[in-house]
DRENSEVO-88560 format. One record per residue (C-alpha): residue number from 0; chain; x, y, z. Coordinates in steps of 0.05 Angstrom, whole numbers, plus 5000, padded with zeros to 4 digits. Layout:
<k=NUM | c=A | xx=X | yy=Y | zz=Z> .
...
***
This chain:
<k=0 | c=A | xx=5000 | yy=5000 | zz=4999> .
<k=1 | c=A | xx=5032 | yy=5070 | zz=4980> .
<k=2 | c=A | xx=5030 | yy=5132 | zz=5023> .
<k=3 | c=A | xx=4967 | yy=5161 | zz=4990> .
<k=4 | c=A | xx=4926 | yy=5096 | zz=4998> .
<k=5 | c=A | xx=4945 | yy=5096 | zz=5070> .
<k=6 | c=A | xx=4922 | yy=5166 | zz=5081> .
<k=7 | c=A | xx=4854 | yy=5150 | zz=5046> .
<k=8 | c=A | xx=4844 | yy=5089 | zz=5088> .
<k=9 | c=A | xx=4859 | yy=5126 | zz=5150> .
<k=10 | c=A | xx=4809 | yy=5184 | zz=5131> .
<k=11 | c=A | xx=4756 | yy=5131 | zz=5114> .
<k=12 | c=A | xx=4766 | yy=5100 | zz=5182> .
<k=13 | c=A | xx=4757 | yy=5166 | zz=5218> .
<k=14 | c=A | xx=4695 | yy=5182 | zz=5178> .
<k=15 | c=A | xx=4660 | yy=5115 | zz=5191> .
<k=16 | c=A | xx=4659 | yy=5120 | zz=5268> .
<k=17 | c=A | xx=4626 | yy=5187 | zz=5263> .
<k=18 | c=A | xx=4566 | yy=5164 | zz=5221> .
<k=19 | c=A | xx=4562 | yy=5096 | zz=5259> .
<k=20 | c=A | xx=4563 | yy=5135 | zz=5324> .
<k=21 | c=A | xx=4505 | yy=5180 | zz=5301> .
<k=22 | c=A | xx=4465 | yy=5122 | zz=5276> .
<k=23 | c=A | xx=4480 | yy=5087 | zz=5344> .
<k=24 | c=A | xx=4458 | yy=5148 | zz=5385> .
<k=25 | c=A | xx=4392 | yy=5149 | zz=5344> .
<k=26 | c=A | xx=4379 | yy=5075 | zz=5357> .
<k=27 | c=A | xx=4397 | yy=5081 | zz=5430> .
<k=28 | c=A | xx=4348 | yy=5143 | zz=5435> .
<k=29 | c=A | xx=4294 | yy=5100 | zz=5407> .
<k=30 | c=A | xx=4309 | yy=5043 | zz=5454> .
<k=31 | c=A | xx=4309 | yy=5090 | zz=5510> .
<k=32 | c=A | xx=4241 | yy=5120 | zz=5494> .
<k=33 | c=A | xx=4212 | yy=5051 | zz=5485> .
<k=34 | c=A | xx=4239 | yy=5028 | zz=5552> .
<k=35 | c=A | xx=4214 | yy=5093 | zz=5587> .
<k=36 | c=A | xx=4144 | yy=5089 | zz=5561> .
<k=37 | c=A | xx=4136 | yy=5015 | zz=5581> .
<k=38 | c=A | xx=4100 | yy=4988 | zz=5520> .
<k=39 | c=A | xx=4082 | yy=4927 | zz=5560> .
<k=40 | c=A | xx=4032 | yy=4969 | zz=5602> .
<k=41 | c=A | xx=3987 | yy=4971 | zz=5539> .
<k=42 | c=A | xx=3958 | yy=4907 | zz=5572> .
<k=43 | c=A | xx=3918 | yy=4948 | zz=5617> .
<k=44 | c=A | xx=3867 | yy=4973 | zz=5565> .
<k=45 | c=A | xx=3879 | yy=4933 | zz=5501> .
<k=46 | c=A | xx=3842 | yy=4869 | zz=5524> .
<k=47 | c=A | xx=3779 | yy=4911 | zz=5539> .
<k=48 | c=A | xx=3783 | yy=4944 | zz=5471> .
<k=49 | c=A | xx=3789 | yy=4875 | zz=5439> .
<k=50 | c=A | xx=3732 | yy=4850 | zz=5480> .
<k=51 | c=A | xx=3688 | yy=4907 | zz=5458> .
<k=52 | c=A | xx=3708 | yy=4894 | zz=5387> .
<k=53 | c=A | xx=3685 | yy=4822 | zz=5391> .
<k=54 | c=A | xx=3620 | yy=4842 | zz=5426> .
<k=55 | c=A | xx=3606 | yy=4892 | zz=5371> .
<k=56 | c=A | xx=3619 | yy=4846 | zz=5317> .
<k=57 | c=A | xx=3578 | yy=4792 | zz=5353> .
<k=58 | c=A | xx=3521 | yy=4842 | zz=5355> .
<k=59 | c=A | xx=3525 | yy=4842 | zz=5277> .
<k=60 | c=A | xx=3526 | yy=4767 | zz=5280> .
<k=61 | c=A | xx=3597 | yy=4762 | zz=5250> .
<k=62 | c=A | xx=3669 | yy=4759 | zz=5273> .
<k=63 | c=A | xx=3718 | yy=4816 | zz=5270> .
<k=64 | c=A | xx=3758 | yy=4821 | zz=5206> .
<k=65 | c=A | xx=3833 | yy=4814 | zz=5209> .
<k=66 | c=A | xx=3840 | yy=4883 | zz=5185> .
<k=67 | c=A | xx=3797 | yy=4910 | zz=5240> .
<k=68 | c=A | xx=3836 | yy=4873 | zz=5293> .
<k=69 | c=A | xx=3902 | yy=4900 | zz=5266> .
<k=70 | c=A | xx=3878 | yy=4971 | zz=5263> .
<k=71 | c=A | xx=3848 | yy=4968 | zz=5332> .
<k=72 | c=A | xx=3912 | yy=4942 | zz=5360> .
<k=73 | c=A | xx=3954 | yy=4995 | zz=5325> .
<k=74 | c=A | xx=3907 | yy=5051 | zz=5346> .
<k=75 | c=A | xx=3912 | yy=5026 | zz=5418> .
<k=76 | c=A | xx=3988 | yy=5024 | zz=5418> .
<k=77 | c=A | xx=4000 | yy=5087 | zz=5382> .
<k=78 | c=A | xx=3949 | yy=5126 | zz=5424> .
<k=79 | c=A | xx=3980 | yy=5101 | zz=5488> .
<k=80 | c=A | xx=4052 | yy=5118 | zz=5462> .
<k=81 | c=A | xx=4027 | yy=5189 | zz=5448> .
<k=82 | c=A | xx=4000 | yy=5195 | zz=5519> .
<k=83 | c=A | xx=4065 | yy=5168 | zz=5548> .
<k=84 | c=A | xx=4115 | yy=5207 | zz=5508> .
<k=85 | c=A | xx=4078 | yy=5273 | zz=5522> .
<k=86 | c=A | xx=4076 | yy=5253 | zz=5597> .
<k=87 | c=A | xx=4149 | yy=5242 | zz=5598> .
<k=88 | c=A | xx=4163 | yy=5307 | zz=5560> .
<k=89 | c=A | xx=4117 | yy=5348 | zz=5605> .
<k=90 | c=A | xx=4139 | yy=5319 | zz=5671> .
<k=91 | c=A | xx=4213 | yy=5319 | zz=5657> .
<k=92 | c=A | xx=4228 | yy=5376 | zz=5706> .
<k=93 | c=A | xx=4186 | yy=5342 | zz=5761> .
<k=94 | c=A | xx=4217 | yy=5274 | zz=5749> .
<k=95 | c=A | xx=4288 | yy=5300 | zz=5755> .
<k=96 | c=A | xx=4270 | yy=5321 | zz=5829> .
<k=97 | c=A | xx=4239 | yy=5256 | zz=5846> .
<k=98 | c=A | xx=4287 | yy=5200 | zz=5865> .
<k=99 | c=A | xx=4238 | yy=5145 | zz=5840> .
<k=100 | c=A | xx=4235 | yy=5180 | zz=5771> .
<k=101 | c=A | xx=4304 | yy=5212 | zz=5763> .
<k=102 | c=A | xx=4327 | yy=5155 | zz=5723> .
<k=103 | c=A | xx=4278 | yy=5163 | zz=5668> .
<k=104 | c=A | xx=4303 | yy=5180 | zz=5598> .
<k=105 | c=A | xx=4300 | yy=5256 | zz=5598> .
<k=106 | c=A | xx=4323 | yy=5271 | zz=5667> .
<k=107 | c=A | xx=4380 | yy=5217 | zz=5661> .
<k=108 | c=A | xx=4401 | yy=5249 | zz=5595> .
<k=109 | c=A | xx=4391 | yy=5188 | zz=5551> .
<k=110 | c=A | xx=4338 | yy=5225 | zz=5509> .
<k=111 | c=A | xx=4331 | yy=5301 | zz=5495> .
<k=112 | c=A | xx=4263 | yy=5335 | zz=5506> .
<k=113 | c=A | xx=4263 | yy=5352 | zz=5434> .
<k=114 | c=A | xx=4268 | yy=5279 | zz=5413> .
<k=115 | c=A | xx=4215 | yy=5258 | zz=5462> .
<k=116 | c=A | xx=4168 | yy=5310 | zz=5436> .
<k=117 | c=A | xx=4182 | yy=5290 | zz=5363> .
<k=118 | c=A | xx=4169 | yy=5217 | zz=5380> .
<k=119 | c=A | xx=4101 | yy=5242 | zz=5408> .
<k=120 | c=A | xx=4086 | yy=5278 | zz=5345> .
<k=121 | c=A | xx=4106 | yy=5221 | zz=5301> .
<k=122 | c=A | xx=4060 | yy=5171 | zz=5340> .
<k=123 | c=A | xx=4002 | yy=5222 | zz=5338> .
<k=124 | c=A | xx=4008 | yy=5222 | zz=5262> .
<k=125 | c=A | xx=4011 | yy=5145 | zz=5261> .
<k=126 | c=A | xx=3947 | yy=5144 | zz=5305> .
<k=127 | c=A | xx=3911 | yy=5190 | zz=5258> .
<k=128 | c=A | xx=3934 | yy=5148 | zz=5199> .
<k=129 | c=A | xx=3908 | yy=5082 | zz=5233> .
<k=130 | c=A | xx=3841 | yy=5120 | zz=5246> .
<k=131 | c=A | xx=3838 | yy=5139 | zz=5173> .
<k=132 | c=A | xx=3846 | yy=5064 | zz=5157> .
<k=133 | c=A | xx=3776 | yy=5050 | zz=5179> .
<k=134 | c=A | xx=3751 | yy=5103 | zz=5130> .
<k=135 | c=A | xx=3793 | yy=5078 | zz=5073> .
<k=136 | c=A | xx=3781 | yy=5004 | zz=5082> .
<k=137 | c=A | xx=3712 | yy=5000 | zz=5118> .
<k=138 | c=A | xx=3680 | yy=5066 | zz=5100> .
<k=139 | c=A | xx=3675 | yy=5086 | zz=5171> .
<k=140 | c=A | xx=3693 | yy=5159 | zz=5179> .
<k=141 | c=A | xx=3680 | yy=5165 | zz=5257> .
<k=142 | c=A | xx=3748 | yy=5142 | zz=5282> .
<k=143 | c=A | xx=3781 | yy=5196 | zz=5240> .
<k=144 | c=A | xx=3729 | yy=5250 | zz=5259> .
<k=145 | c=A | xx=3739 | yy=5235 | zz=5333> .
<k=146 | c=A | xx=3815 | yy=5225 | zz=5328> .
<k=147 | c=A | xx=3831 | yy=5298 | zz=5349> .
<k=148 | c=A | xx=3784 | yy=5294 | zz=5410> .
<k=149 | c=A | xx=3819 | yy=5229 | zz=5432> .
<k=150 | c=A | xx=3889 | yy=5261 | zz=5424> .
<k=151 | c=A | xx=3868 | yy=5324 | zz=5464> .
<k=152 | c=A | xx=3843 | yy=5278 | zz=5520> .
<k=153 | c=A | xx=3906 | yy=5236 | zz=5520> .
<k=154 | c=A | xx=3950 | yy=5297 | zz=5522> .
<k=155 | c=A | xx=3909 | yy=5334 | zz=5573> .
<k=156 | c=A | xx=3921 | yy=5280 | zz=5625> .
<k=157 | c=A | xx=3996 | yy=5299 | zz=5630> .
<k=158 | c=A | xx=3980 | yy=5367 | zz=5655> .
<k=159 | c=A | xx=3921 | yy=5348 | zz=5703> .
<k=160 | c=A | xx=3964 | yy=5336 | zz=5764> .
<k=161 | c=A | xx=3985 | yy=5410 | zz=5763> .
<k=162 | c=A | xx=3914 | yy=5433 | zz=5777> .
<k=163 | c=A | xx=3871 | yy=5378 | zz=5806> .
<k=164 | c=A | xx=3871 | yy=5315 | zz=5849> .
<k=165 | c=A | xx=3819 | yy=5288 | zz=5800> .
<k=166 | c=A | xx=3880 | yy=5272 | zz=5754> .
<k=167 | c=A | xx=3872 | yy=5197 | zz=5770> .
<k=168 | c=A | xx=3800 | yy=5199 | zz=5744> .
<k=169 | c=A | xx=3824 | yy=5233 | zz=5681> .
<k=170 | c=A | xx=3874 | yy=5178 | zz=5668> .
<k=171 | c=A | xx=3818 | yy=5128 | zz=5681> .
<k=172 | c=A | xx=3776 | yy=5162 | zz=5628> .
<k=173 | c=A | xx=3832 | yy=5163 | zz=5579> .
<k=174 | c=A | xx=3840 | yy=5089 | zz=5584> .
<k=175 | c=A | xx=3764 | yy=5076 | zz=5595> .
<k=176 | c=A | xx=3742 | yy=5106 | zz=5527> .
<k=177 | c=A | xx=3779 | yy=5050 | zz=5492> .
<k=178 | c=A | xx=3718 | yy=5001 | zz=5492> .
<k=179 | c=A | xx=3673 | yy=5054 | zz=5466> .
<k=180 | c=A | xx=3722 | yy=5074 | zz=5415> .
<k=181 | c=A | xx=3731 | yy=5003 | zz=5389> .
<k=182 | c=A | xx=3656 | yy=4996 | zz=5383> .
<k=183 | c=A | xx=3650 | yy=5062 | zz=5342> .
<k=184 | c=A | xx=3706 | yy=5033 | zz=5297> .
<k=185 | c=A | xx=3674 | yy=4965 | zz=5288> .
<k=186 | c=A | xx=3600 | yy=4967 | zz=5299> .
<k=187 | c=A | xx=3571 | yy=5038 | zz=5317> .
<k=188 | c=A | xx=3499 | yy=5006 | zz=5323> .
<k=189 | c=A | xx=3522 | yy=4969 | zz=5385> .
<k=190 | c=A | xx=3527 | yy=5033 | zz=5423> .
<k=191 | c=A | xx=3449 | yy=5028 | zz=5430> .
<k=192 | c=A | xx=3468 | yy=4972 | zz=5481> .
<k=193 | c=A | xx=3492 | yy=4990 | zz=5551> .
<k=194 | c=A | xx=3551 | yy=4940 | zz=5553> .
<k=195 | c=A | xx=3605 | yy=4982 | zz=5521> .
<k=196 | c=A | xx=3589 | yy=5040 | zz=5568> .
<k=197 | c=A | xx=3590 | yy=4993 | zz=5629> .
<k=198 | c=A | xx=3658 | yy=4964 | zz=5608> .
<k=199 | c=A | xx=3685 | yy=5037 | zz=5597> .
<k=200 | c=A | xx=3660 | yy=5056 | zz=5666> .
<k=201 | c=A | xx=3691 | yy=4993 | zz=5694> .
<k=202 | c=A | xx=3760 | yy=5011 | zz=5662> .
<k=203 | c=A | xx=3757 | yy=5081 | zz=5684> .
<k=204 | c=A | xx=3744 | yy=5063 | zz=5760> .
<k=205 | c=A | xx=3791 | yy=5006 | zz=5759> .
<k=206 | c=A | xx=3848 | yy=5048 | zz=5729> .
<k=207 | c=A | xx=3834 | yy=5109 | zz=5773> .
<k=208 | c=A | xx=3831 | yy=5062 | zz=5835> .
<k=209 | c=A | xx=3900 | yy=5032 | zz=5823> .
<k=210 | c=A | xx=3931 | yy=5099 | zz=5799> .
<k=211 | c=A | xx=3914 | yy=5127 | zz=5870> .
<k=212 | c=A | xx=3951 | yy=5070 | zz=5899> .
<k=213 | c=A | xx=4010 | yy=5081 | zz=5851> .
<k=214 | c=A | xx=4012 | yy=5155 | zz=5871> .
<k=215 | c=A | xx=4024 | yy=5138 | zz=5946> .
<k=216 | c=A | xx=4099 | yy=5127 | zz=5928> .
<k=217 | c=A | xx=4103 | yy=5201 | zz=5914> .
<k=218 | c=A | xx=4065 | yy=5235 | zz=5967> .
<k=219 | c=A | xx=4123 | yy=5275 | zz=5997> .
<k=220 | c=A | xx=4151 | yy=5293 | zz=5929> .
<k=221 | c=A | xx=4083 | yy=5316 | zz=5901> .
<k=222 | c=A | xx=4072 | yy=5361 | zz=5962> .
<k=223 | c=A | xx=4142 | yy=5390 | zz=5957> .
<k=224 | c=A | xx=4132 | yy=5407 | zz=5886> .
<k=225 | c=A | xx=4060 | yy=5433 | zz=5892> .
<k=226 | c=A | xx=4029 | yy=5375 | zz=5850> .
<k=227 | c=A | xx=3960 | yy=5351 | zz=5863> .
<k=228 | c=A | xx=3941 | yy=5276 | zz=5875> .
<k=229 | c=A | xx=3891 | yy=5244 | zz=5921> .
<k=230 | c=A | xx=3944 | yy=5217 | zz=5969> .
<k=231 | c=A | xx=3979 | yy=5284 | zz=5971> .
<k=232 | c=A | xx=3919 | yy=5327 | zz=5975> .
<k=233 | c=A | xx=3869 | yy=5288 | zz=6016> .
<k=234 | c=A | xx=3916 | yy=5242 | zz=6056> .
<k=235 | c=A | xx=3937 | yy=5169 | zz=6047> .
<k=236 | c=A | xx=3881 | yy=5142 | zz=6094> .
<k=237 | c=A | xx=3826 | yy=5175 | zz=6050> .
<k=238 | c=A | xx=3863 | yy=5154 | zz=5986> .
<k=239 | c=A | xx=3860 | yy=5081 | zz=6005> .
<k=240 | c=A | xx=3785 | yy=5084 | zz=6016> .
<k=241 | c=A | xx=3775 | yy=5124 | zz=5951> .
<k=242 | c=A | xx=3813 | yy=5069 | zz=5915> .
<k=243 | c=A | xx=3772 | yy=5014 | zz=5946> .
<k=244 | c=A | xx=3705 | yy=5050 | zz=5930> .
<k=245 | c=A | xx=3726 | yy=5058 | zz=5857> .
<k=246 | c=A | xx=3743 | yy=4986 | zz=5852> .
<k=247 | c=A | xx=3676 | yy=4965 | zz=5883> .
<k=248 | c=A | xx=3643 | yy=5009 | zz=5831> .
<k=249 | c=A | xx=3684 | yy=4974 | zz=5779> .
<k=250 | c=A | xx=3662 | yy=4905 | zz=5801> .
<k=251 | c=A | xx=3588 | yy=4925 | zz=5804> .
<k=252 | c=A | xx=3591 | yy=4951 | zz=5731> .
<k=253 | c=A | xx=3624 | yy=4885 | zz=5709> .
<k=254 | c=A | xx=3567 | yy=4847 | zz=5739> .
<k=255 | c=A | xx=3517 | yy=4893 | zz=5708> .
<k=256 | c=A | xx=3549 | yy=4883 | zz=5639> .
<k=257 | c=A | xx=3547 | yy=4807 | zz=5650> .
<k=258 | c=A | xx=3472 | yy=4810 | zz=5668> .
<k=259 | c=A | xx=3450 | yy=4854 | zz=5613> .
<k=260 | c=A | xx=3492 | yy=4827 | zz=5553> .
<k=261 | c=A | xx=3470 | yy=4758 | zz=5525> .
<k=262 | c=A | xx=3539 | yy=4744 | zz=5497> .
<k=263 | c=A | xx=3573 | yy=4745 | zz=5565> .
<k=264 | c=A | xx=3559 | yy=4681 | zz=5601> .
<k=265 | c=A | xx=3594 | yy=4630 | zz=5645> .
<k=266 | c=A | xx=3666 | yy=4646 | zz=5627> .
<k=267 | c=A | xx=3658 | yy=4720 | zz=5639> .
<k=268 | c=A | xx=3623 | yy=4704 | zz=5706> .
<k=269 | c=A | xx=3686 | yy=4663 | zz=5728> .
<k=270 | c=A | xx=3729 | yy=4719 | zz=5702> .
<k=271 | c=A | xx=3691 | yy=4771 | zz=5746> .
<k=272 | c=A | xx=3698 | yy=4725 | zz=5805> .
<k=273 | c=A | xx=3771 | yy=4718 | zz=5796> .
<k=274 | c=A | xx=3783 | yy=4790 | zz=5781> .
<k=275 | c=A | xx=3747 | yy=4806 | zz=5848> .
<k=276 | c=A | xx=3792 | yy=4760 | zz=5886> .
<k=277 | c=A | xx=3855 | yy=4793 | zz=5852> .
<k=278 | c=A | xx=3831 | yy=4861 | zz=5871> .
<k=279 | c=A | xx=3821 | yy=4837 | zz=5945> .
<k=280 | c=A | xx=3891 | yy=4809 | zz=5942> .
<k=281 | c=A | xx=3917 | yy=4876 | zz=5913> .
<k=282 | c=A | xx=3888 | yy=4915 | zz=5972> .
<k=283 | c=A | xx=3912 | yy=4865 | zz=6024> .
<k=284 | c=A | xx=3983 | yy=4874 | zz=5993> .
<k=285 | c=A | xx=3978 | yy=4950 | zz=5995> .
<k=286 | c=A | xx=3952 | yy=4946 | zz=6067> .
<k=287 | c=A | xx=4014 | yy=4907 | zz=6086> .
<k=288 | c=A | xx=4065 | yy=4947 | zz=6044> .
<k=289 | c=A | xx=4101 | yy=5011 | zz=6064> .
<k=290 | c=A | xx=4062 | yy=5071 | zz=6036> .
<k=291 | c=A | xx=4126 | yy=5096 | zz=6000> .
<k=292 | c=A | xx=4132 | yy=5032 | zz=5959> .
<k=293 | c=A | xx=4090 | yy=4985 | zz=5921> .
<k=294 | c=A | xx=4090 | yy=4911 | zz=5927> .
<k=295 | c=A | xx=4125 | yy=4879 | zz=5866> .
<k=296 | c=A | xx=4062 | yy=4842 | zz=5850> .
<k=297 | c=A | xx=4021 | yy=4904 | zz=5842> .
<k=298 | c=A | xx=4028 | yy=4915 | zz=5768> .
<k=299 | c=A | xx=4025 | yy=4840 | zz=5753> .
<k=300 | c=A | xx=3958 | yy=4835 | zz=5788> .
<k=301 | c=A | xx=3927 | yy=4891 | zz=5749> .
<k=302 | c=A | xx=3954 | yy=4861 | zz=5682> .
<k=303 | c=A | xx=3925 | yy=4795 | zz=5701> .
<k=304 | c=A | xx=3855 | yy=4825 | zz=5714> .
<k=305 | c=A | xx=3854 | yy=4858 | zz=5645> .
<k=306 | c=A | xx=3878 | yy=4797 | zz=5610> .
<k=307 | c=A | xx=3833 | yy=4750 | zz=5647> .
<k=308 | c=A | xx=3770 | yy=4791 | zz=5636> .
<k=309 | c=A | xx=3786 | yy=4806 | zz=5562> .
<k=310 | c=A | xx=3799 | yy=4732 | zz=5546> .
<k=311 | c=A | xx=3739 | yy=4707 | zz=5587> .
<k=312 | c=A | xx=3692 | yy=4756 | zz=5551> .
<k=313 | c=A | xx=3720 | yy=4737 | zz=5481> .
<k=314 | c=A | xx=3714 | yy=4663 | zz=5497> .
<k=315 | c=A | xx=3640 | yy=4672 | zz=5513> .
<k=316 | c=A | xx=3628 | yy=4715 | zz=5450> .
<k=317 | c=A | xx=3662 | yy=4658 | zz=5408> .
<k=318 | c=A | xx=3622 | yy=4601 | zz=5439> .
***
């Protein structure tokens, strides 16, 4: 190799790490965002949306089409990702002062605020595109028409804690609309029946109830930063009873849905009974745990409740 070739080779080797490093940084940023927003937590609302989809299709005496299933799943995942990325962006300054959340992507410096906001905008566009899929493929304009309203609701939750301790209920509503949204996308005529609304109310109360418990980890920090939550504003003792009350309402609405919908039969009844036992177990664990930390089984129990009820209801529809 002559001198010029050696210089060219050396220059190329110097250039490669720069471009490779840039690509690596972008990839690491994407991974950090994905880890930070906990995609696995989509399990809390997705099974109920799928259950409502099967109930709506069953009302029309058919099964959901594969395209409908795919679009529902994509809408759920992209909508939740919008909510979580906006939340991480909006709460970055608060998270940095909270020992429990200081390791999140933005406070820890793994992702810039600009990149997190860009991710939120990208997923909002994907959500709108998926909503438009119902118009393009199935001639149903309602998901696209209601898309902006859903996005506003999802984004509003991230700022609610600044002004009201009802932020937990707003989170519940943000997830609770998923069964109604699925029915609007699949079989709007099914909204004449009460089941979708009852399932939506159940999800709203169930999520709000366990979010109150989740907020007990941050009582001192929330008070110091002037943030509102039920535990910080009303006290932990009252918060426990509010959570229990909301969970009782959730169970009552489940029973009402089972009684009123002919598609929900023995499997769903068993699912309700097991979900009730899991909620009791959850509150026993909370009563025995320190207020500043959650029992490791807390999130697992709530994920099981969602999966159990969704699967049980779908099995009944398919029988």
